N, C-alpha and C positions, 0 to 999 in steps of 0.2 A: 411718593410711591407710584410707580408706573402701572398703568392698567394692562392686564394681560388678555382681556376679552374672552375669557374661557367660557363665559355664559353670555351670549348675545341674543337679544330678541330677534325673531325672524321678521323680515319685512314682507309686505304683501301688496298686491295690486288687484283691486276688484272693479268691476264695471256695473253700474246701475243705469237704467233707462227710464225716462219719464216722458209720457206723451199725453197731452191734453187737447181736447177740442172744445172750444168755448163759443157759445152763442149767447145772445141777450137773456134768454129764459132758462138755459140749462148748460151744463158742462159734463163732459164724459172724459174720464182719465184712466190711464193705465200706468202702473209703476211696476217695474221688474227689478228686483234686487239680486245682485250677484249673477248676472246674465250667464256667465260661463261656469257656474257652480264651483268656483275656486275654494279649496280648503284653506282657511286662514284663521289666525288667532287674533281676536279683536283687542284683548287686553293682556299684557304680558308683564309679570313682575318677577324679579329675582327674590325668592323668599326662603327664609330659613324655617323649616318645619320639623316638628317632633311629635309623633303620636304617643299616646299613653302607653307606657310599657317599653318604649324604645330608649336605649341608653344614650344615643348620640343624635344630635340634630342633623338634618340633611339640607344642603343648599340646592335649590332646584328652581326652574322656571315654572310658575303656576300661570295658567291662562284661562280666558273665557273664549270658547270657540265662536267664530264669526258666523253670521247668519248664512244659511245655505240658499240656494235658488228659491225665489218666491215671487209670486205675481199678485197684484191687487188691482181690481177693476172698481172704479167708483163712478157714481152718477149723482149729480147735484141739480136740484131744481131751484131756480131763483124766483121769488115772488115778493 
């Protein structure tokens, strides 16, 4: 049976950035996720679903949304 690709998961390209400054006694870091705030679907499944009370099942792509733009600053002290 040949595939018809009627339901194909969407591809994505995201950019993350990591910057660390390390010294013998401390470290300062910055992590930026999804620098350009791209809308993306992290996990995608072709799923057959049927809610209670529905007569027929529906085939659809269910997904988990990807993380939006976020930044995290960290400071570590070594002793």
